[in-house]
Each structure stands twice: as structure tokens, then as C-alpha cells.
C-alpha positions as CSV (number, residue, x, y, z in Angstrom):
1,M,96.8,124.1,123.8
2,L,94.7,121.1,125.4
3,Y,97.7,118.8,125.6
4,K,100.8,121.3,126.3
5,M,98.5,122.5,129.0
6,F,97.9,118.4,130.7
7,S,101.8,118.0,129.4
8,L,103.1,120.1,132.4
9,L,101.4,117.2,134.6
10,P,104.3,114.1,134.8
11,I,104.0,111.1,132.8
12,N,101.3,108.0,133.8
13,K,103.9,105.4,133.8
14,N,101.4,102.5,134.1
15,R,98.7,104.4,131.4
16,I,98.2,102.9,127.6
17,S,96.7,104.4,125.4
18,I,94.9,102.6,122.4
19,L,93.4,105.1,119.4
20,S,91.6,104.5,116.1
21,D,89.6,106.2,113.5
22,S,88.5,102.9,111.9
23,R,87.4,100.9,114.3
24,K,84.7,101.2,117.0
25,T,85.2,98.2,118.7
26,M,88.5,96.5,119.9
27,S,89.5,93.7,117.4
28,D,92.6,92.1,114.9
29,N,95.7,93.8,115.9
30,F,94.5,95.9,119.3
31,Q,92.5,93.0,120.3
32,F,95.5,90.4,120.1
33,V,97.9,92.8,121.8
34,Y,95.8,94.1,124.1
35,D,95.2,89.9,125.4
36,E,98.3,89.5,125.7
37,L,99.3,92.4,127.4
38,Q,96.5,92.0,130.1
39,R,97.7,88.2,130.8
40,K,101.5,89.9,131.0
41,K,100.6,93.1,132.8
42,N,98.8,94.7,134.8
43,Y,98.7,98.5,133.1
44,S,96.0,100.8,133.5
45,Y,94.1,101.9,129.4
46,Y,92.6,104.6,128.1
47,F,90.3,103.5,124.7
48,L,88.8,105.7,122.2
49,L,87.7,104.0,119.3
50,K,85.5,105.4,116.4
51,P,84.4,103.7,113.2
52,S,85.6,106.9,110.7
53,V,87.9,110.1,110.4
54,K,84.3,111.6,109.9
55,T,83.1,110.8,113.1
56,R,82.9,113.6,115.3
57,K,84.5,113.6,119.1
58,R,82.7,115.3,121.4
59,Y,84.0,118.1,123.4
60,I,84.3,116.1,126.8
61,E,86.3,113.3,124.0
62,I,88.7,115.4,122.8
63,I,89.1,116.8,126.5
64,Q,90.1,113.0,127.7
65,L,91.8,112.6,124.4
66,A,94.5,115.6,124.9
67,Y,94.8,115.0,128.5
68,N,95.5,111.0,128.3
69,L,97.6,111.7,125.2
70,A,100.2,113.9,127.0
71,R,100.2,111.4,130.1
72,S,100.5,108.0,128.9
73,K,103.8,105.9,128.8
74,V,102.9,104.3,125.2
75,I,100.0,105.1,122.7
76,L,99.2,102.9,120.3
77,L,97.4,103.7,116.7
78,D,96.0,100.9,113.9
79,D,95.7,103.5,111.3
80,F,95.9,107.0,110.2
81,Y,95.1,109.4,113.0
82,P,94.7,113.0,112.1
83,M,94.6,114.2,115.5
84,I,97.8,113.0,117.1
85,Y,100.0,114.6,114.2
86,P,100.4,118.0,115.2
87,L,101.5,116.9,118.8
88,K,105.1,116.5,119.7
89,I,105.5,113.3,121.7
90,R,107.0,113.5,125.1
91,K,110.4,112.3,125.7
92,G,110.1,109.2,127.7
93,A,106.6,108.4,125.8
94,D,106.2,106.3,122.5
95,L,104.1,106.3,120.1
96,I,103.7,103.0,118.2
97,Q,102.1,102.8,114.9
98,I,100.4,98.8,115.0
99,W,99.5,99.1,111.0
100,H,96.1,97.3,109.9
101,A,98.0,95.6,107.1
102,V,100.2,92.8,106.8
103,G,103.4,93.1,104.0
104,A,103.7,96.1,101.4
105,F,103.9,96.8,97.6
106,K,101.3,99.1,97.1
107,T,102.6,102.5,97.5
108,F,101.0,104.9,100.6
109,G,101.7,107.9,102.2
110,F,105.0,110.0,101.5
111,S,105.7,107.5,98.7
112,R,102.4,109.1,97.3
113,I,103.5,112.2,97.1
114,G,102.9,114.0,93.9
115,K,100.0,111.2,93.5
116,P,96.6,112.2,93.4
117,G,95.4,112.2,97.2
118,G,98.6,112.0,98.3
119,P,99.9,113.9,101.2
120,K,102.0,117.6,100.3
121,S,105.9,117.6,101.3
122,D,105.7,119.2,104.5
123,S,102.8,117.3,106.0
124,N,102.9,116.5,109.4
125,A,101.1,112.9,109.1
126,H,102.2,109.7,110.7
127,R,106.3,111.5,111.1
128,N,105.9,111.5,115.0
129,Y,105.6,107.7,115.1
130,T,108.7,106.5,117.5
131,K,107.8,102.7,116.1
132,A,105.9,100.8,113.6
133,I,105.7,97.8,114.1
134,V,105.9,95.6,109.8
135,S,105.7,92.1,109.0
136,S,109.7,91.5,108.6
137,K,112.6,93.6,107.4
138,Y,112.4,93.3,103.3
139,V,109.3,95.7,104.3
140,A,111.1,98.3,106.6
141,P,112.3,100.8,104.0
142,F,108.6,101.1,102.4
143,Y,106.9,101.5,105.6
144,A,110.1,104.7,106.9
145,E,109.6,106.2,103.8
146,G,105.6,105.6,103.8
147,F,105.7,106.7,107.3
148,G,108.6,109.7,107.4
149,I,110.4,107.9,110.0
150,D,113.8,107.0,109.9
151,E,114.0,103.0,109.2
152,S,115.7,102.4,112.5
153,C,112.1,103.0,113.6
154,V,110.4,100.3,111.9
155,V,110.5,96.9,114.0
156,A,109.8,93.3,112.2
157,T,107.7,92.0,114.7
158,G,105.2,90.2,112.8
159,V,102.2,91.5,112.5
160,P,99.4,90.4,115.2
161,R,96.5,89.2,113.4
162,T,98.2,86.8,111.4
163,D,99.2,84.8,114.4
164,V,96.1,83.0,114.0
165,F,97.0,81.2,111.1
166,F,99.4,78.8,112.6
167,D,97.1,78.3,115.3
168,E,94.7,75.1,114.0
169,S,92.2,74.6,117.1
170,Y,91.6,78.2,116.5
171,K,90.8,77.9,112.6
172,Q,88.5,74.9,112.8
173,Q,86.6,76.7,115.3
174,K,86.4,79.4,112.8
175,I,85.7,77.4,110.3
176,K,83.0,76.1,112.2
177,E,81.3,79.3,113.1
178,V,80.9,80.2,109.8
179,Y,79.3,76.6,108.2
180,E,76.7,77.1,111.3
181,K,75.7,80.7,110.0
182,Y,76.5,79.5,106.7
183,P,75.5,75.5,106.3
184,Q,74.7,76.0,102.2
185,F,79.1,76.3,102.0
186,I,79.6,72.9,103.4
187,G,80.6,70.7,100.9
188,K,81.2,73.0,98.4
189,R,83.9,75.1,96.1
190,V,84.5,78.4,97.5
191,A,85.7,81.4,95.2
192,L,86.5,84.5,97.4
193,Y,86.4,87.9,95.9
194,A,87.8,90.7,97.7
195,P,89.2,93.5,96.3
196,T,90.5,96.8,97.6
197,F,88.5,99.7,97.0
198,R,89.3,102.6,94.4
199,G,89.3,106.3,95.3
200,N,91.9,108.5,97.7
201,G,90.5,107.1,100.7
202,Q,88.0,106.5,103.3
203,S,86.1,109.7,102.2
204,S,86.2,109.1,98.1
205,A,86.4,104.8,98.5
206,K,84.1,103.5,95.6
207,F,84.3,100.7,93.7
208,P,83.2,100.2,89.8
209,K,80.7,97.1,90.1
210,E,80.1,97.3,86.4
211,Q,83.6,95.1,85.9
212,L,82.1,92.1,88.0
213,D,80.2,90.4,85.9
214,L,77.7,88.2,87.8
215,D,76.1,86.6,84.5
216,Q,79.6,85.2,83.3
217,I,80.4,84.5,87.1
218,Y,76.8,82.5,87.7
219,E,77.2,80.5,83.9
220,G,80.6,79.3,84.8
221,L,80.3,78.4,88.5
222,G,80.1,74.3,88.8
223,E,76.8,73.0,90.6
224,E,79.3,72.8,94.2
225,D,80.8,76.1,93.6
226,V,79.9,79.1,95.6
227,F,81.3,82.8,94.7
228,I,81.3,84.7,98.2
229,I,81.9,88.8,97.5
230,K,83.8,90.5,100.3
231,M,84.0,94.3,99.5
232,H,86.8,96.8,101.1
233,P,84.5,97.6,104.5
234,F,85.0,101.8,102.8
235,V,83.0,100.3,100.2
236,K,79.6,101.6,101.3
237,K,77.5,100.8,98.1
238,K,76.3,97.5,98.1
239,I,76.2,94.6,95.3
240,S,72.5,93.9,94.1
241,I,73.2,90.2,93.3
242,P,70.0,89.0,91.2
243,E,67.5,86.5,93.0
244,A,68.3,83.7,90.3
245,Y,71.8,83.8,91.2
246,R,71.6,84.0,95.3
247,D,71.8,80.1,95.3
248,K,75.8,80.1,94.0
249,I,76.7,83.6,94.6
250,F,76.8,85.5,98.4
251,D,77.7,89.3,99.5
252,L,79.1,89.2,102.4
253,T,80.6,92.5,102.5
254,K,79.1,93.0,106.4
255,Y,80.9,89.8,107.6
256,P,83.2,91.0,109.8
257,N,86.0,89.0,109.9
258,V,87.5,88.4,106.3
259,N,90.2,85.6,108.2
260,N,87.5,83.8,108.9
261,L,86.4,83.7,106.1
262,L,90.0,82.5,103.8
263,F,89.9,79.7,106.3
264,I,87.2,78.1,104.1
265,T,88.3,80.0,100.6
266,D,89.3,77.1,98.0
267,V,91.1,80.0,95.6
268,L,91.0,83.6,96.1
269,I,90.1,86.3,93.9
270,T,91.8,89.6,94.6
271,D,93.6,92.6,92.9
272,Y,95.9,95.0,95.3
273,S,94.7,94.3,98.6
274,S,96.8,93.2,101.7
275,V,95.1,90.0,102.0
276,C,96.8,88.4,99.4
277,F,99.4,88.0,102.5
278,E,97.3,86.4,104.8
279,Y,96.1,84.3,102.6
280,A,99.6,82.9,101.3
281,L,100.1,81.8,104.8
282,L,97.1,78.9,103.7
283,N,99.3,78.3,100.5
284,K,96.1,77.7,98.4
285,P,95.4,79.4,95.1
286,M,94.8,83.2,94.4
287,I,94.0,85.0,91.1
288,F,94.9,88.7,90.4
289,Y,91.8,90.6,88.7
290,C,93.5,93.6,87.3
291,F,90.7,95.5,85.1
292,D,92.4,98.3,85.9
293,L,96.0,98.2,86.5
294,E,97.3,100.8,84.6
295,E,95.2,103.7,85.9
296,Y,96.3,102.3,89.2
297,I,100.0,102.1,88.6
298,S,99.1,105.6,87.2
299,A,97.2,106.8,90.4
300,R,98.8,104.8,92.9
301,D,102.0,102.9,92.1
302,F,103.8,100.0,93.3
303,Y,107.1,99.3,95.7
304,I,107.5,96.7,93.7
305,P,106.5,96.0,89.8
306,Y,103.2,94.3,90.1
307,E,103.7,91.0,87.6
308,E,107.2,90.5,89.8
309,F,105.1,90.8,93.2
310,T,102.1,88.9,92.3
311,P,101.7,85.4,93.0
312,G,99.5,83.8,91.3
313,E,98.0,84.4,87.7
314,I,96.9,88.2,86.7
315,V,93.7,88.4,84.5
316,R,92.1,91.4,82.9
317,D,88.4,90.8,82.7
318,T,85.3,88.5,84.4
319,E,85.6,85.8,81.0
320,Q,88.9,85.3,81.7
321,M,88.9,85.4,85.9
322,V,86.1,82.5,85.2
323,R,88.2,80.5,83.5
324,V,91.1,80.9,85.6
325,L,89.5,80.1,88.6
326,Q,87.8,76.5,86.7
327,N,91.5,75.5,86.3
328,Q,92.9,76.9,89.6
329,F,89.6,74.5,91.5
330,N,90.7,71.6,89.7
331,H,94.6,71.8,89.6
332,P,94.9,73.5,93.8
333,H,99.0,73.2,94.1
334,V,100.9,75.6,94.5
335,D,103.8,76.6,96.6
336,Y,104.6,80.1,98.1
337,K,107.7,79.6,100.1
338,D,109.7,81.9,98.3
339,F,106.7,84.6,98.4
340,T,105.9,83.9,102.3
341,D,109.9,84.3,103.1
342,K,110.2,88.0,101.7
343,F,107.4,88.8,103.6
344,F,107.7,87.3,107.0
345,D,110.7,87.2,109.2
346,D,109.1,84.9,111.4
347,L,106.1,82.1,110.9
348,D,105.6,80.7,114.0
349,G,102.3,82.3,115.2
350,K,104.1,84.3,118.0
351,S,104.1,88.1,116.9
352,T,101.4,89.0,119.1
353,E,104.2,88.3,122.1
354,R,106.6,90.3,120.6
355,V,105.0,93.2,119.9
356,A,103.6,92.8,123.3
357,D,107.0,92.8,124.4
358,L,108.1,95.4,122.6
359,V,105.0,97.2,124.2
360,I,106.5,96.4,127.5
361,S,109.7,96.8,126.8
362,C,108.9,100.9,126.1
363,M,106.7,101.2,129.5
364,E,109.5,100.4,131.7
365,R,112.3,102.3,129.8
366,K,112.7,105.4,132.0
């Protein structure tokens, strides 16, 4: 009702709204695009950033949100944002989804109709995006299907957060910062375990920690090896690492930026997480620890058959994972060119610039 009322006012052709229900501060894609826009143009901005969809908005925030949604020329999202989906985006305005993940291989959104936690076919979620950015034309049909939008609205600009993988000075600076904070990692062979969550979403996210046998992992690590655990931020239950293992096994779930950890990582161990796309840009070994593959396929499924997709060895238990890890430590050579060529149209570190130019074109469109 407020949105319809404020829509009687003219659109502010200089206003951009930046909204998130999954982060409370500017970071990642938002920060990169905002900084580039600030460098190029002098726009006015409205921000409403919340850490979770469950975080309540105050009444004054709801009024301000309705006002700014109605009057902004461009609205930027980075994830699921329930309050915007019932609204009809005004003629001459744009709602742009700068999705937080890179690439696509596990189904999401309307691709999950009929699956546990999937939307109803008549849901209005995602359908009002006028633009959605992706990493390559190859994944554009998956995003169009998942969001329930026309493929012509999906633009392969590249994903801003990946630009740092092409900036050598940035990488060296972040490596220095990580080592200053964790000097015990210097000179070590680093394995990073970064799985996705299980469950239907943020509110039900969990991880079966019994599938991670810390006894076997510790025994399988050499004197120069460390094993870092970084759970998905949706998973709130902490992993308990025995005191005797804390010289080699570390829980860095609360470390704010997984990409910075990727720069010091020698072998990434993941499962169905999109972190594999960013790590592939470093051309270092990956292991896919999938103890629940059949169950995950049944509940979630993939756009691409999982065994065809993975650019690394699939393991099914901790013992096998530790054995393959040592082999990867000792034989680190990989070639991910075919993989990165498929999921990234442009390997040039200029995705932020392309997204900012897209936003500017929308701002200048009459």
C-alpha cells in the first residue's frame, strides 16, 4: 500500500537502492560495484542491509524502504529478498539481481519446484527482476529458469567478487594479512574444508558434523600440514576441536572472507558449494567430499550431472578424503582451463566495471 502511494511521486533519476537480507554491511559484490559507481558517477544511495531474512525491520525502515523502492531508478539485490517480490517494478526503473554465488550447477529457485523446500509454481519470488548478472552465457539458462525470468534479462557480465583473482597485488596483500593474523600457517601445506549447508535455507541450515572424523584427519596430516574448517555462514552450530588437535586443525568459520583464505590454500575440499568456481581460477587442486551425494541429488539435484561437473576427485568418507589429500599435496598440478572457459566468459578481472556500466546504462535510460 505504501509502495503504491509513493509510486504516485516521480522516479528520482539519480537514486540507487542497495538492499540485502543476508549481510549487515557492505561487502563482496555490493562493495565492488558501489566503489566503481562512486568512481564513475555521482549518484545518491539508499541502503538497507540486514544479516538475515528473520531480522525484523522497524516500522520507520519499512516506510523508508517503500518510499525508496518506489522512487529509485535502480534497485540492487544480492540474494533472496521477500519484501520486494509482490511489487510491480515501475516503468523506467530496474531491479537488478547481483547474485552472491558464481556459476551454477545445483538447482535453485523455480528449478526446485516439487523438491523439498522448493517454491510453489505460482510463487512471485524472483520473477520481477529486470536484470540478473551471471558469470557466463553457459549458465544463463539455469538462472533464467531458477528466477522464473526471460533469458534475455540474464546478462553475462561476470561476477564482481572474482576480479580480485586477477589482481596480483591484492592477492599478495591478503596473503600477508592472513599470515599476520595466523602466523602458524606460514610455510605449511594448507587444506581448506569449505562445505555448503544442508537444509532448505537459512532458517533450517545445518551440517552433519559426525561426517568429519577429526581423529582420522589429524592422524593423516603431516608435520607441515594444517587443516582449516570454514563452515557456511548459515550453519550456526560450532565444531568442537579437541585441544590436542589444535596445532593442526583450525575452525575459521567466523573469518569474514573465504576468498582471502583461498589465496593461502594448497588444496580445497568442498562438496556442492560454489566456492569451487572461484578456486578454479587459482588452478590448484580440489577434492569433492560427498558423503551424501545420492540424498543431495534426491532433495536438490543439479543442472549438470555431478560426476560430469566436478573438476576434481569425488570421495565418500573421511579416510578416502585424507588419502587423496596427501596425494594432492604431493602432486599439485591441475589444468582447469576447460572448466573456467565454460563458467567464465571473460577472464580479465573487469567484471565489476561491466556491472557498473550496466547499472549506469539503466540509470541513463529514459
